[in-house]
N, CA, C and O atoms as CSV, one atom per row, in Angstrom:
chain,resi,resn,atom,element,x,y,z
A,1,MET,N,N,192.989,143.500,318.878
A,1,MET,CA,C,191.911,143.509,317.915
A,1,MET,C,C,190.827,142.528,318.345
A,1,MET,O,O,191.097,141.343,318.537
A,2,SER,N,N,189.608,143.019,318.495
A,2,SER,CA,C,188.519,142.148,318.914
A,2,SER,C,C,187.721,141.699,317.690
A,2,SER,O,O,187.608,142.416,316.696
A,3,LEU,N,N,187.184,140.513,317.797
A,3,LEU,CA,C,186.358,139.983,316.723
A,3,LEU,C,C,184.921,140.420,316.939
A,3,LEU,O,O,184.427,140.423,318.067
A,4,THR,N,N,184.249,140.790,315.853
A,4,THR,CA,C,182.839,141.150,315.970
A,4,THR,C,C,182.021,139.886,316.122
A,4,THR,O,O,182.413,138.813,315.664
A,5,GLN,N,N,180.886,140.026,316.767
A,5,GLN,CA,C,180.042,138.873,317.012
A,5,GLN,C,C,178.614,139.189,316.620
A,5,GLN,O,O,178.116,140.289,316.856
A,6,LEU,N,N,177.966,138.211,316.020
A,6,LEU,CA,C,176.567,138.314,315.652
A,6,LEU,C,C,175.906,136.981,315.945
A,6,LEU,O,O,176.449,135.925,315.621
A,7,ASN,N,N,174.752,137.030,316.548
A,7,ASN,CA,C,173.954,135.832,316.782
A,7,ASN,C,C,172.656,135.965,316.001
A,7,ASN,O,O,172.094,137.053,315.878
A,8,ALA,N,N,172.193,134.842,315.479
A,8,ALA,CA,C,170.939,134.812,314.732
A,8,ALA,C,C,170.026,133.768,315.366
A,8,ALA,O,O,170.428,132.629,315.601
A,9,TYR,N,N,168.789,134.181,315.637
A,9,TYR,CA,C,167.786,133.298,316.214
A,9,TYR,C,C,166.592,133.287,315.273
A,9,TYR,O,O,166.120,134.334,314.830
A,10,ARG,N,N,166.114,132.084,314.977
A,10,ARG,CA,C,165.007,131.947,314.030
A,10,ARG,C,C,163.819,131.299,314.718
A,10,ARG,O,O,163.954,130.280,315.395
A,11,HIS,N,N,162.649,131.907,314.533
A,11,HIS,CA,C,161.399,131.372,315.063
A,11,HIS,C,C,160.416,131.293,313.904
A,11,HIS,O,O,160.081,132.306,313.290
A,12,ASP,N,N,159.955,130.079,313.610
A,12,ASP,CA,C,159.018,129.861,312.508
A,12,ASP,C,C,157.598,129.736,313.028
A,12,ASP,O,O,157.349,129.220,314.118
A,13,ARG,N,N,156.673,130.226,312.208
A,13,ARG,CA,C,155.252,130.017,312.439
A,13,ARG,C,C,154.644,129.790,311.069
A,13,ARG,O,O,154.354,130.736,310.336
A,14,GLY,N,N,154.456,128.533,310.738
A,14,GLY,CA,C,153.960,128.195,309.415
A,14,GLY,C,C,154.989,128.574,308.360
A,14,GLY,O,O,156.150,128.172,308.442
A,15,SER,N,N,154.558,129.355,307.363
A,15,SER,CA,C,155.472,129.763,306.292
A,15,SER,C,C,156.103,131.122,306.568
A,15,SER,O,O,156.627,131.770,305.661
A,16,ARG,N,N,156.048,131.546,307.826
A,16,ARG,CA,C,156.618,132.831,308.221
A,16,ARG,C,C,157.743,132.606,309.229
A,16,ARG,O,O,157.622,131.776,310.130
A,17,ALA,N,N,158.839,133.352,309.071
A,17,ALA,CA,C,159.963,133.245,310.007
A,17,ALA,C,C,160.305,134.622,310.551
A,17,ALA,O,O,160.310,135.617,309.826
A,18,LEU,N,N,160.591,134.651,311.844
A,18,LEU,CA,C,161.133,135.839,312.484
A,18,LEU,C,C,162.598,135.542,312.745
A,18,LEU,O,O,162.934,134.656,313.531
A,19,LEU,N,N,163.460,136.288,312.081
A,19,LEU,CA,C,164.898,136.141,312.239
A,19,LEU,C,C,165.370,137.305,313.104
A,19,LEU,O,O,165.344,138.455,312.666
A,20,THR,N,N,165.800,137.012,314.326
A,20,THR,CA,C,166.266,138.044,315.241
A,20,THR,C,C,167.789,138.044,315.227
A,20,THR,O,O,168.429,137.030,315.504
A,21,LEU,N,N,168.358,139.205,314.897
A,21,LEU,CA,C,169.813,139.353,314.864
A,21,LEU,C,C,170.244,140.150,316.082
A,21,LEU,O,O,169.590,141.123,316.458
A,22,ALA,N,N,171.354,139.733,316.704
A,22,ALA,CA,C,171.866,140.403,317.898
A,22,ALA,C,C,173.379,140.548,317.775
A,22,ALA,O,O,174.096,139.564,317.595
A,23,GLY,N,N,173.852,141.786,317.872
A,23,GLY,CA,C,175.287,142.045,317.799
A,23,GLY,C,C,175.613,143.002,316.682
A,23,GLY,O,O,174.844,143.917,316.387
A,24,GLU,N,N,176.767,142.788,316.056
A,24,GLU,CA,C,177.258,143.682,315.011
A,24,GLU,C,C,177.191,143.008,313.647
A,24,GLU,O,O,177.564,141.846,313.485
A,25,ILE,N,N,176.707,143.769,312.674
A,25,ILE,CA,C,176.653,143.272,311.297
A,25,ILE,C,C,177.712,144.028,310.514
A,25,ILE,O,O,177.622,145.241,310.327
A,26,ASP,N,N,178.716,143.289,310.062
A,26,ASP,CA,C,179.805,143.882,309.288
A,26,ASP,C,C,180.345,142.825,308.329
A,26,ASP,O,O,179.760,141.753,308.180
A,27,LEU,N,N,181.444,143.131,307.693
A,27,LEU,CA,C,182.020,142.226,306.689
A,27,LEU,C,C,182.287,140.828,307.251
A,27,LEU,O,O,182.164,139.837,306.530
A,28,ASP,N,N,182.651,140.743,308.526
A,28,ASP,CA,C,182.941,139.444,309.140
A,28,ASP,C,C,181.695,138.640,309.469
A,28,ASP,O,O,181.752,137.411,309.513
A,29,THR,N,N,180.566,139.309,309.703
A,29,THR,CA,C,179.375,138.599,310.172
A,29,THR,C,C,178.264,138.469,309.128
A,29,THR,O,O,177.292,137.750,309.361
A,30,VAL,N,N,178.384,139.146,307.987
A,30,VAL,CA,C,177.314,139.048,306.984
A,30,VAL,C,C,177.115,137.629,306.440
A,30,VAL,O,O,176.006,137.310,306.011
A,31,PRO,N,N,178.139,136.760,306.438
A,31,PRO,CA,C,177.846,135.392,305.982
A,31,PRO,C,C,176.770,134.698,306.824
A,31,PRO,O,O,175.995,133.904,306.290
A,32,LEU,N,N,176.710,134.981,308.119
A,32,LEU,CA,C,175.667,134.403,308.962
A,32,LEU,C,C,174.289,134.914,308.550
A,32,LEU,O,O,173.328,134.146,308.500
A,33,VAL,N,N,174.196,136.192,308.261
A,33,VAL,CA,C,172.918,136.767,307.811
A,33,VAL,C,C,172.511,136.118,306.492
A,33,VAL,O,O,171.375,135.671,306.328
A,34,ARG,N,N,173.452,136.074,305.561
A,34,ARG,CA,C,173.163,135.515,304.241
A,34,ARG,C,C,172.714,134.053,304.328
A,34,ARG,O,O,171.715,133.679,303.713
A,35,THR,N,N,173.435,133.232,305.078
A,35,THR,CA,C,173.062,131.815,305.160
A,35,THR,C,C,171.752,131.624,305.916
A,35,THR,O,O,171.000,130.698,305.613
A,36,SER,N,N,171.464,132.481,306.896
A,36,SER,CA,C,170.189,132.380,307.627
A,36,SER,C,C,169.010,132.640,306.694
A,36,SER,O,O,168.015,131.916,306.725
A,37,VAL,N,N,169.124,133.667,305.872
A,37,VAL,CA,C,168.050,133.984,304.921
A,37,VAL,C,C,167.931,132.879,303.874
A,37,VAL,O,O,166.824,132.443,303.557
A,38,GLU,N,N,169.047,132.429,303.342
A,38,GLU,CA,C,169.015,131.369,302.334
A,38,GLU,C,C,168.386,130.097,302.895
A,38,GLU,O,O,167.650,129.410,302.187
A,39,GLN,N,N,168.668,129.772,304.169
A,39,GLN,CA,C,168.081,128.580,304.781
A,39,GLN,C,C,166.571,128.744,304.930
A,39,GLN,O,O,165.821,127.790,304.722
A,40,CYS,N,N,166.127,129.925,305.281
A,40,CYS,CA,C,164.681,130.184,305.354
A,40,CYS,C,C,164.022,129.888,304.010
A,40,CYS,O,O,163.001,129.204,303.945
A,41,LEU,N,N,164.614,130.407,302.943
A,41,LEU,CA,C,164.040,130.206,301.612
A,41,LEU,C,C,164.071,128.734,301.210
A,41,LEU,O,O,163.114,128.235,300.618
A,42,ARG,N,N,165.161,128.035,301.526
A,42,ARG,CA,C,165.237,126.594,301.231
A,42,ARG,C,C,164.182,125.814,301.996
A,42,ARG,O,O,163.689,124.794,301.513
A,43,ASP,N,N,163.832,126.287,303.189
A,43,ASP,CA,C,162.834,125.607,304.018
A,43,ASP,C,C,161.403,125.972,303.651
A,43,ASP,O,O,160.462,125.526,304.308
A,44,GLY,N,N,161.230,126.776,302.607
A,44,GLY,CA,C,159.889,127.108,302.140
A,44,GLY,C,C,159.247,128.289,302.850
A,44,GLY,O,O,158.039,128.496,302.729
A,45,ILE,N,N,160.021,129.058,303.578
A,45,ILE,CA,C,159.489,130.237,304.256
A,45,ILE,C,C,159.120,131.273,303.200
A,45,ILE,O,O,159.901,131.527,302.283
A,46,ARG,N,N,157.940,131.871,303.318
A,46,ARG,CA,C,157.469,132.846,302.347
A,46,ARG,C,C,157.444,134.274,302.885
A,46,ARG,O,O,157.308,135.221,302.111
A,47,THR,N,N,157.573,134.439,304.187
A,47,THR,CA,C,157.635,135.769,304.799
A,47,THR,C,C,158.781,135.763,305.797
A,47,THR,O,O,158.758,135.021,306.778
A,48,ILE,N,N,159.784,136.596,305.541
A,48,ILE,CA,C,160.941,136.690,306.429
A,48,ILE,C,C,160.957,138.080,307.050
A,48,ILE,O,O,161.166,139.082,306.366
A,49,ASP,N,N,160.733,138.118,308.354
A,49,ASP,CA,C,160.806,139.358,309.119
A,49,ASP,C,C,162.117,139.331,309.890
A,49,ASP,O,O,162.404,138.364,310.596
A,50,VAL,N,N,162.915,140.388,309.761
A,50,VAL,CA,C,164.197,140.459,310.444
A,50,VAL,C,C,164.111,141.522,311.528
A,50,VAL,O,O,163.950,142.708,311.238
A,51,ASP,N,N,164.222,141.088,312.779
A,51,ASP,CA,C,164.171,141.994,313.922
A,51,ASP,C,C,165.587,142.444,314.258
A,51,ASP,O,O,166.444,141.626,314.590
A,52,LEU,N,N,165.827,143.752,314.170
A,52,LEU,CA,C,167.151,144.322,314.411
A,52,LEU,C,C,167.227,145.067,315.747
A,52,LEU,O,O,168.134,145.874,315.951
A,53,THR,N,N,166.302,144.810,316.641
A,53,THR,CA,C,166.244,145.527,317.914
A,53,THR,C,C,167.574,145.477,318.665
A,53,THR,O,O,167.987,146.479,319.248
A,54,THR,N,N,168.240,144.343,318.660
A,54,THR,CA,C,169.473,144.190,319.437
A,54,THR,C,C,170.734,144.257,318.580
A,54,THR,O,O,171.793,143.791,319.000
A,55,VAL,N,N,170.630,144.829,317.391
A,55,VAL,CA,C,171.808,145.067,316.558
A,55,VAL,C,C,172.453,146.369,317.012
A,55,VAL,O,O,171.796,147.409,317.072
A,56,THR,N,N,173.733,146.307,317.329
A,56,THR,CA,C,174.439,147.487,317.832
A,56,THR,C,C,175.208,148.226,316.756
A,56,THR,O,O,175.618,149.368,316.963
A,57,PHE,N,N,175.412,147.586,315.597
A,57,PHE,CA,C,176.173,148.204,314.507
A,57,PHE,C,C,175.825,147.492,313.217
A,57,PHE,O,O,175.653,146.273,313.201
A,58,CYS,N,N,175.720,148.247,312.135
A,58,CYS,CA,C,175.509,147.654,310.815
A,58,CYS,C,C,176.172,148.560,309.789
A,58,CYS,O,O,175.794,149.724,309.649
A,59,ASP,N,N,177.153,148.034,309.075
A,59,ASP,CA,C,177.839,148.838,308.063
A,59,ASP,C,C,177.240,148.572,306.683
A,59,ASP,O,O,176.234,147.875,306.550
A,60,VAL,N,N,177.867,149.133,305.681
A,60,VAL,CA,C,177.342,149.032,304.317
A,60,VAL,C,C,177.342,147.587,303.804
A,60,VAL,O,O,176.529,147.247,302.944
A,61,SER,N,N,178.228,146.737,304.310
A,61,SER,CA,C,178.187,145.330,303.889
A,61,SER,C,C,176.898,144.672,304.391
A,61,SER,O,O,176.354,143.786,303.731
A,62,GLY,N,N,176.414,145.101,305.548
A,62,GLY,CA,C,175.134,144.602,306.040
A,62,GLY,C,C,173.989,145.078,305.172
A,62,GLY,O,O,173.096,144.303,304.830
A,63,LEU,N,N,174.013,146.358,304.815
A,63,LEU,CA,C,172.986,146.901,303.927
A,63,LEU,C,C,172.985,146.145,302.596
A,63,LEU,O,O,171.923,145.790,302.082
A,64,ASN,N,N,174.161,145.903,302.045
A,64,ASN,CA,C,174.269,145.162,300.793
A,64,ASN,C,C,173.691,143.748,300.940
A,64,ASN,O,O,173.011,143.253,300.040
A,65,THR,N,N,173.962,143.117,302.058
A,65,THR,CA,C,173.430,141.773,302.303
A,65,THR,C,C,171.913,141.796,302.397
A,65,THR,O,O,171.248,140.891,301.892
A,66,PHE,N,N,171.354,142.824,303.040
A,66,PHE,CA,C,169.900,142.946,303.117
A,66,PHE,C,C,169.286,143.160,301.733
A,66,PHE,O,O,168.224,142.616,301.433
A,67,LEU,N,N,169.953,143.950,300.891
A,67,LEU,CA,C,169.455,144.163,299.526
A,67,LEU,C,C,169.485,142.868,298.727
A,67,LEU,O,O,168.536,142.560,298.006
A,68,LEU,N,N,170.565,142.109,298.851
A,68,LEU,CA,C,170.646,140.816,298.156
A,68,LEU,C,C,169.598,139.844,298.683
A,68,LEU,O,O,169.018,139.075,297.916
A,69,ALA,N,N,169.353,139.876,299.993
A,69,ALA,CA,C,168.329,139.005,300.579
A,69,ALA,C,C,166.944,139.356,300.040
A,69,ALA,O,O,166.129,138.476,299.763
A,70,LEU,N,N,166.694,140.653,299.896
A,70,LEU,CA,C,165.417,141.092,299.327
A,70,LEU,C,C,165.253,140.555,297.905
A,70,LEU,O,O,164.181,140.071,297.545
A,71,LEU,N,N,166.296,140.639,297.110
A,71,LEU,CA,C,166.237,140.122,295.734
A,71,LEU,C,C,166.024,138.613,295.716
A,71,LEU,O,O,165.222,138.108,294.931
A,72,GLN,N,N,166.740,137.887,296.582
A,72,GLN,CA,C,166.572,136.431,296.650
A,72,GLN,C,C,165.144,136.074,297.060
A,72,GLN,O,O,164.522,135.189,296.472
A,73,ALA,N,N,164.638,136.767,298.064
A,73,ALA,CA,C,163.279,136.491,298.526
A,73,ALA,C,C,162.272,136.787,297.417
A,73,ALA,O,O,161.354,136.002,297.182
A,74,ASP,N,N,162.444,137.910,296.742
A,74,ASP,CA,C,161.530,138.278,295.668
A,74,ASP,C,C,161.537,137.229,294.558
A,74,ASP,O,O,160.483,136.852,294.044
A,75,ARG,N,N,162.720,136.764,294.196
A,75,ARG,CA,C,162.821,135.719,293.155
A,75,ARG,C,C,162.136,134.430,293.574
A,75,ARG,O,O,161.624,133.691,292.733
A,76,ALA,N,N,162.125,134.156,294.895
A,76,ALA,CA,C,161.506,132.939,295.408
A,76,ALA,C,C,160.017,133.132,295.702
A,76,ALA,O,O,159.350,132.208,296.166
A,77,GLY,N,N,159.498,134.333,295.433
A,77,GLY,CA,C,158.095,134.609,295.710
A,77,GLY,C,C,157.825,134.856,297.181
A,77,GLY,O,O,156.699,134.682,297.647
A,78,ALA,N,N,158.841,135.256,297.905
A,78,ALA,CA,C,158.712,135.500,299.344
A,78,ALA,C,C,158.875,136.992,299.632
A,78,ALA,O,O,159.291,137.758,298.763
A,79,SER,N,N,158.548,137.392,300.848
A,79,SER,CA,C,158.757,138.778,301.254
A,79,SER,C,C,159.883,138.835,302.277
A,79,SER,O,O,160.148,137.871,302.994
A,80,PHE,N,N,160.533,139.985,302.323
A,80,PHE,CA,C,161.655,140.209,303.232
A,80,PHE,C,C,161.540,141.633,303.749
A,80,PHE,O,O,161.465,142.578,302.963
A,81,ARG,N,N,161.526,141.791,305.069
A,81,ARG,CA,C,161.371,143.128,305.637
A,81,ARG,C,C,162.171,143.248,306.923
A,81,ARG,O,O,162.216,142.321,307.731
A,82,LEU,N,N,162.799,144.397,307.102
A,82,LEU,CA,C,163.536,144.716,308.320
A,82,LEU,C,C,162.612,145.423,309.305
A,82,LEU,O,O,161.758,146.216,308.907
A,83,HIS,N,N,162.787,145.131,310.583
A,83,HIS,CA,C,161.984,145.746,311.639
A,83,HIS,C,C,162.907,146.265,312.735
A,83,HIS,O,O,163.931,145.657,313.046
A,84,HIS,N,N,162.529,147.393,313.311
A,84,HIS,CA,C,163.227,147.955,314.473
A,84,HIS,C,C,164.713,148.197,314.198
A,84,HIS,O,O,165.571,147.839,315.005
A,85,ALA,N,N,164.998,148.800,313.065
A,85,ALA,CA,C,166.385,149.090,312.698
A,85,ALA,C,C,166.970,150.145,313.634
A,85,ALA,O,O,166.263,151.070,314.033
A,86,PRO,N,N,168.261,150.019,313.992
A,86,PRO,CA,C,168.893,151.042,314.826
A,86,PRO,C,C,168.990,152.365,314.063
A,86,PRO,O,O,169.016,152.366,312.832
A,87,PRO,N,N,169.044,153.488,314.781
A,87,PRO,CA,C,169.018,154.812,314.137
A,87,PRO,C,C,170.076,155.017,313.048
A,87,PRO,O,O,169.775,155.614,312.014
A,88,LEU,N,N,171.285,154.543,313.253
A,88,LEU,CA,C,172.319,154.729,312.229
A,88,LEU,C,C,171.958,153.989,310.946
A,88,LEU,O,O,172.154,154.519,309.852
A,89,LEU,N,N,171.434,152.776,311.066
A,89,LEU,CA,C,171.033,152.029,309.878
A,89,LEU,C,C,169.860,152.717,309.188
A,89,LEU,O,O,169.817,152.772,307.959
A,90,VAL,N,N,168.919,153.237,309.948
A,90,VAL,CA,C,167.799,153.973,309.350
A,90,VAL,C,C,168.335,155.153,308.546
A,90,VAL,O,O,167.867,155.418,307.439
A,91,ARG,N,N,169.309,155.856,309.101
A,91,ARG,CA,C,169.901,157.012,308.407
A,91,ARG,C,C,170.591,156.576,307.113
A,91,ARG,O,O,170.417,157.214,306.075
A,92,VAL,N,N,171.372,155.498,307.168
A,92,VAL,CA,C,172.065,155.005,305.974
A,92,VAL,C,C,171.048,154.542,304.926
A,92,VAL,O,O,171.211,154.814,303.736
A,93,VAL,N,N,170.007,153.849,305.368
A,93,VAL,CA,C,168.949,153.403,304.455
A,93,VAL,C,C,168.291,154.615,303.796
A,93,VAL,O,O,168.015,154.604,302.597
A,94,ASP,N,N,168.047,155.645,304.577
A,94,ASP,CA,C,167.442,156.861,304.041
A,94,ASP,C,C,168.370,157.553,303.041
A,94,ASP,O,O,167.932,157.965,301.967
A,95,LEU,N,N,169.641,157.678,303.393
A,95,LEU,CA,C,170.608,158.352,302.517
A,95,LEU,C,C,170.819,157.620,301.200
A,95,LEU,O,O,171.095,158.244,300.175
A,96,THR,N,N,170.691,156.307,301.224
A,96,THR,CA,C,170.926,155.514,300.021
A,96,THR,C,C,169.660,155.228,299.224
A,96,THR,O,O,169.719,154.595,298.170
A,97,GLY,N,N,168.514,155.692,299.721
A,97,GLY,CA,C,167.270,155.474,298.993
A,97,GLY,C,C,166.730,154.065,299.098
A,97,GLY,O,O,165.996,153.624,298.214
A,98,CYS,N,N,167.068,153.351,300.145
A,98,CYS,CA,C,166.655,151.951,300.293
A,98,CYS,C,C,165.556,151.776,301.336
A,98,CYS,O,O,165.484,150.735,301.988
A,99,GLN,N,N,164.701,152.784,301.501
A,99,GLN,CA,C,163.659,152.724,302.515
A,99,GLN,C,C,162.697,151.555,302.322
A,99,GLN,O,O,162.027,151.147,303.270
A,100,PHE,N,N,162.620,151.021,301.125
A,100,PHE,CA,C,161.720,149.911,300.853
A,100,PHE,C,C,162.071,148.676,301.666
A,100,PHE,O,O,161.268,147.746,301.738
A,101,LEU,N,N,163.262,148.640,302.289
A,101,LEU,CA,C,163.634,147.517,303.147
A,101,LEU,C,C,162.917,147.549,304.492
A,101,LEU,O,O,162.756,146.513,305.137
A,102,LEU,N,N,162.492,148.719,304.911
A,102,LEU,CA,C,161.945,148.885,306.247
A,102,LEU,C,C,160.434,148.725,306.264
A,102,LEU,O,O,159.748,149.150,305.334
A,103,ARG,N,N,159.922,148.117,307.312
A,103,ARG,CA,C,158.484,147.941,307.472
A,103,ARG,C,C,157.796,149.296,307.458
A,103,ARG,O,O,158.255,150.239,308.104
A,104,GLY,N,N,156.693,149.393,306.718
A,104,GLY,CA,C,155.897,150.599,306.707
A,104,GLY,C,C,156.287,151.604,305.644
A,104,GLY,O,O,155.633,152.640,305.524
A,105,HIS,N,N,157.332,151.339,304.864
A,105,HIS,CA,C,157.703,152.275,303.808
A,105,HIS,C,C,156.673,152.186,302.681
A,105,HIS,O,O,156.203,151.091,302.374
A,106,PRO,N,N,156.318,153.295,302.067
A,106,PRO,CA,C,155.249,153.266,301.054
A,106,PRO,C,C,155.568,152.447,299.809
A,106,PRO,O,O,154.654,152.143,299.042
A,107,PHE,N,N,156.832,152.073,299.573
A,107,PHE,CA,C,157.140,151.260,298.404
A,107,PHE,C,C,157.108,149.766,298.704
A,107,PHE,O,O,157.422,148.954,297.832
A,108,ALA,N,N,156.737,149.398,299.911
A,108,ALA,CA,C,156.739,147.974,300.267
A,108,ALA,C,C,155.755,147.230,299.366
A,108,ALA,O,O,154.562,147.533,299.354
A,109,HIS,N,N,156.259,146.266,298.621
A,109,HIS,CA,C,155.383,145.559,297.690
A,109,HIS,C,C,154.877,144.249,298.272
A,109,HIS,O,O,153.847,143.746,297.822
A,110,HIS,N,N,155.545,143.695,299.230
A,110,HIS,CA,C,155.074,142.497,299.916
A,110,HIS,C,C,154.782,142.907,301.346
A,110,HIS,O,O,155.710,143.171,302.110
A,111,ARG,N,N,153.545,142.965,301.714
A,111,ARG,CA,C,153.177,143.432,303.048
A,111,ARG,C,C,153.074,142.251,303.997
A,111,ARG,O,O,152.094,141.507,303.954
A,112,ALA,N,N,154.059,142.070,304.843
A,112,ALA,CA,C,153.971,141.082,305.898
A,112,ALA,C,C,153.158,141.686,307.041
A,112,ALA,O,O,153.247,142.890,307.282
A,113,PRO,N,N,152.376,140.886,307.742
A,113,PRO,CA,C,151.678,141.434,308.898
A,113,PRO,C,C,152.702,141.996,309.874
A,113,PRO,O,O,153.752,141.385,310.070
A,114,PRO,N,N,152.430,143.141,310.490
A,114,PRO,CA,C,153.404,143.763,311.373
A,114,PRO,C,C,153.677,142.908,312.604
A,114,PRO,O,O,152.827,142.132,313.041
A,115,LEU,N,N,154.864,143.062,313.148
A,115,LEU,CA,C,155.248,142.294,314.322
A,115,LEU,C,C,154.437,142.670,315.549
A,115,LEU,O,O,154.179,141.819,316.400
A,116,ASP,N,N,154.033,143.923,315.655
A,116,ASP,CA,C,153.358,144.383,316.860
A,116,ASP,C,C,151.843,144.228,316.804
A,116,ASP,O,O,151.154,144.650,317.733
A,117,GLY,N,N,151.311,143.639,315.748
A,117,GLY,CA,C,149.886,143.397,315.638
A,117,GLY,C,C,149.077,144.571,315.136
A,117,GLY,O,O,147.862,144.451,314.983
A,118,LEU,N,N,149.706,145.701,314.874
A,118,LEU,CA,C,148.999,146.861,314.361
A,118,LEU,C,C,148.923,146.794,312.850
A,118,LEU,O,O,149.838,146.266,312.217
A,119,PRO,N,N,147.866,147.310,312.253
A,119,PRO,CA,C,147.770,147.255,310.792
A,119,PRO,C,C,148.811,148.142,310.139
A,119,PRO,O,O,149.158,149.201,310.661
A,120,SER,N,N,149.302,147.706,309.001
A,120,SER,CA,C,150.257,148.484,308.216
A,120,SER,C,C,149.499,149.402,307.278
A,120,SER,O,O,148.362,149.107,306.909
A,121,PRO,N,N,150.117,150.526,306.880
A,121,PRO,CA,C,149.475,151.370,305.887
A,121,PRO,C,C,149.362,150.640,304.552
A,121,PRO,O,O,150.126,149.714,304.280
A,122,ALA,N,N,148.430,151.051,303.739
A,122,ALA,CA,C,148.241,150.420,302.437
A,122,ALA,C,C,149.481,150.604,301.588
A,122,ALA,O,O,150.040,151.700,301.548
A,123,PRO,N,N,149.932,149.541,300.898
A,123,PRO,CA,C,151.146,149.649,300.091
A,123,PRO,C,C,150.903,150.437,298.811
A,123,PRO,O,O,149.799,150.451,298.268
A,124,ALA,N,N,151.945,151.081,298.354
A,124,ALA,CA,C,151.930,151.743,297.053
A,124,ALA,C,C,152.648,150.830,296.067
A,124,ALA,O,O,153.268,149.844,296.466
A,125,ALA,N,N,152.566,151.150,294.806
A,125,ALA,CA,C,153.212,150.325,293.788
A,125,ALA,C,C,154.732,150.439,293.903
A,125,ALA,O,O,155.268,151.521,294.141
A,126,LEU,N,N,155.408,149.321,293.732
A,126,LEU,CA,C,156.869,149.289,293.734
A,126,LEU,C,C,157.341,149.513,292.304
A,126,LEU,O,O,156.722,148.997,291.374
A,127,PRO,N,N,158.416,150.264,292.100
A,127,PRO,CA,C,158.954,150.402,290.752
A,127,PRO,C,C,159.236,149.032,290.138
A,127,PRO,O,O,159.467,148.062,290.860
A,128,GLU,N,N,159.218,148.954,288.833
A,128,GLU,CA,C,159.374,147.689,288.106
A,128,GLU,C,C,160.555,146.863,288.580
A,128,GLU,O,O,160.423,145.650,288.740
A,129,ALA,N,N,161.686,147.472,288.806
A,129,ALA,CA,C,162.876,146.759,289.271
A,129,ALA,C,C,163.600,147.636,290.275
A,129,ALA,O,O,163.427,148.854,290.297
A,130,LEU,N,N,164.400,147.009,291.090
A,130,LEU,CA,C,165.134,147.790,292.090
A,130,LEU,C,C,166.060,148.803,291.445
A,130,LEU,O,O,166.384,149.815,292.066
A,131,SER,N,N,166.492,148.561,290.226
A,131,SER,CA,C,167.380,149.501,289.548
A,131,SER,C,C,166.661,150.792,289.174
A,131,SER,O,O,167.294,151.752,288.735
A,132,VAL,N,N,165.347,150.819,289.346
A,132,VAL,CA,C,164.563,151.999,289.011
A,132,VAL,C,C,164.331,152.871,290.252
A,132,VAL,O,O,163.596,153.857,290.188
A,133,MET,N,N,164.949,152.516,291.362
A,133,MET,CA,C,164.746,153.284,292.596
A,133,MET,C,C,165.244,154.709,292.402
A,133,MET,O,O,166.173,154.939,291.627
A,134,PRO,N,N,164.632,155.676,293.102
A,134,PRO,CA,C,165.037,157.073,292.940
A,134,PRO,C,C,166.508,157.287,293.279
A,134,PRO,O,O,167.048,156.656,294.188
A,135,ARG,N,N,167.138,158.173,292.543
A,135,ARG,CA,C,168.547,158.483,292.787
A,135,ARG,C,C,168.669,159.549,293.847
A,135,ARG,O,O,167.768,160.364,294.048
A,136,ARG,N,N,169.801,159.526,294.521
A,136,ARG,CA,C,170.089,160.536,295.534
A,136,ARG,C,C,170.269,161.890,294.874
A,136,ARG,O,O,170.702,161.976,293.725
A,137,ARG,N,N,169.940,162.939,295.595
A,137,ARG,CA,C,170.107,164.287,295.071
A,137,ARG,C,C,171.562,164.731,295.112
A,137,ARG,O,O,171.978,165.556,294.299
A,138,ARG,N,N,172.334,164.199,296.041
A,138,ARG,CA,C,173.745,164.560,296.139
A,138,ARG,C,C,174.499,163.336,296.649
A,138,ARG,O,O,173.902,162.462,297.278
A,139,PRO,N,N,175.788,163.262,296.388
A,139,PRO,CA,C,176.550,162.104,296.863
A,139,PRO,C,C,176.654,162.109,298.384
A,139,PRO,O,O,176.681,163.162,299.021
A,140,MET,N,N,176.712,160.905,298.949
A,140,MET,CA,C,176.872,160.774,300.383
A,140,MET,C,C,178.301,161.104,300.766
A,140,MET,O,O,179.238,160.678,300.092
A,141,VAL,N,N,178.477,161.852,301.834
A,141,VAL,CA,C,179.804,162.213,302.299
A,141,VAL,C,C,179.960,161.782,303.746
A,141,VAL,O,O,178.968,161.507,304.421
A,142,ALA,N,N,181.188,161.720,304.225
A,142,ALA,CA,C,181.462,161.265,305.583
A,142,ALA,C,C,180.692,162.075,306.617
A,142,ALA,O,O,180.278,161.527,307.638
A,143,ALA,N,N,180.491,163.364,306.377
A,143,ALA,CA,C,179.781,164.214,307.334
A,143,ALA,C,C,178.347,163.722,307.548
A,143,ALA,O,O,177.794,163.892,308.635
A,144,ASP,N,N,177.738,163.113,306.517
A,144,ASP,CA,C,176.387,162.588,306.662
A,144,ASP,C,C,176.327,161.533,307.768
A,144,ASP,O,O,175.406,161.535,308.584
A,145,LEU,N,N,177.298,160.648,307.791
A,145,LEU,CA,C,177.305,159.584,308.786
A,145,LEU,C,C,177.716,160.114,310.147
A,145,LEU,O,O,177.179,159.684,311.168
A,146,GLU,N,N,178.664,161.046,310.175
A,146,GLU,CA,C,179.121,161.591,311.444
A,146,GLU,C,C,178.010,162.348,312.167
A,146,GLU,O,O,177.990,162.386,313.397
A,147,SER,N,N,177.089,162.948,311.420
A,147,SER,CA,C,176.032,163.725,312.039
A,147,SER,C,C,175.034,162.885,312.811
A,147,SER,O,O,174.292,163.419,313.636
A,148,VAL,N,N,174.997,161.584,312.565
A,148,VAL,CA,C,174.037,160.727,313.270
A,148,VAL,C,C,174.684,159.896,314.367
A,148,VAL,O,O,173.996,159.154,315.068
A,149,GLN,N,N,175.983,160.010,314.523
A,149,GLN,CA,C,176.648,159.206,315.544
A,149,GLN,C,C,176.588,159.835,316.896
A,149,GLN,O,O,177.105,159.275,317.862
């Protein structure tokens, strides 16, 4: 049995932080993600961009951690956005209706400047609370995930 590994690298520029994650995000590694985001907020960071370019795996515990991070950031008056998500995570985010986590989604209520220097599309209004997010049309089944692997 091998242990999963995740590395987190943080680069600050003023009140903005780029948190680069590398490796696998799962039940064993989400505490690192959670503490990294919490430390950013404690340090007064107001814009947290998470680069997932080198993430090789992310399960539902990672998605849950990202949702909690978004709520924590929102409560602190900060923004939280994922960038360059791997295809499987994009699919899971799409299936669960959590597209607002990804840069460029029309429900993004806190627009951080894009990482690549290109302008972002104009934001649309975010529903009053995350609990008001649109519901899925059908339940997610194992075949949904298998089709993207």
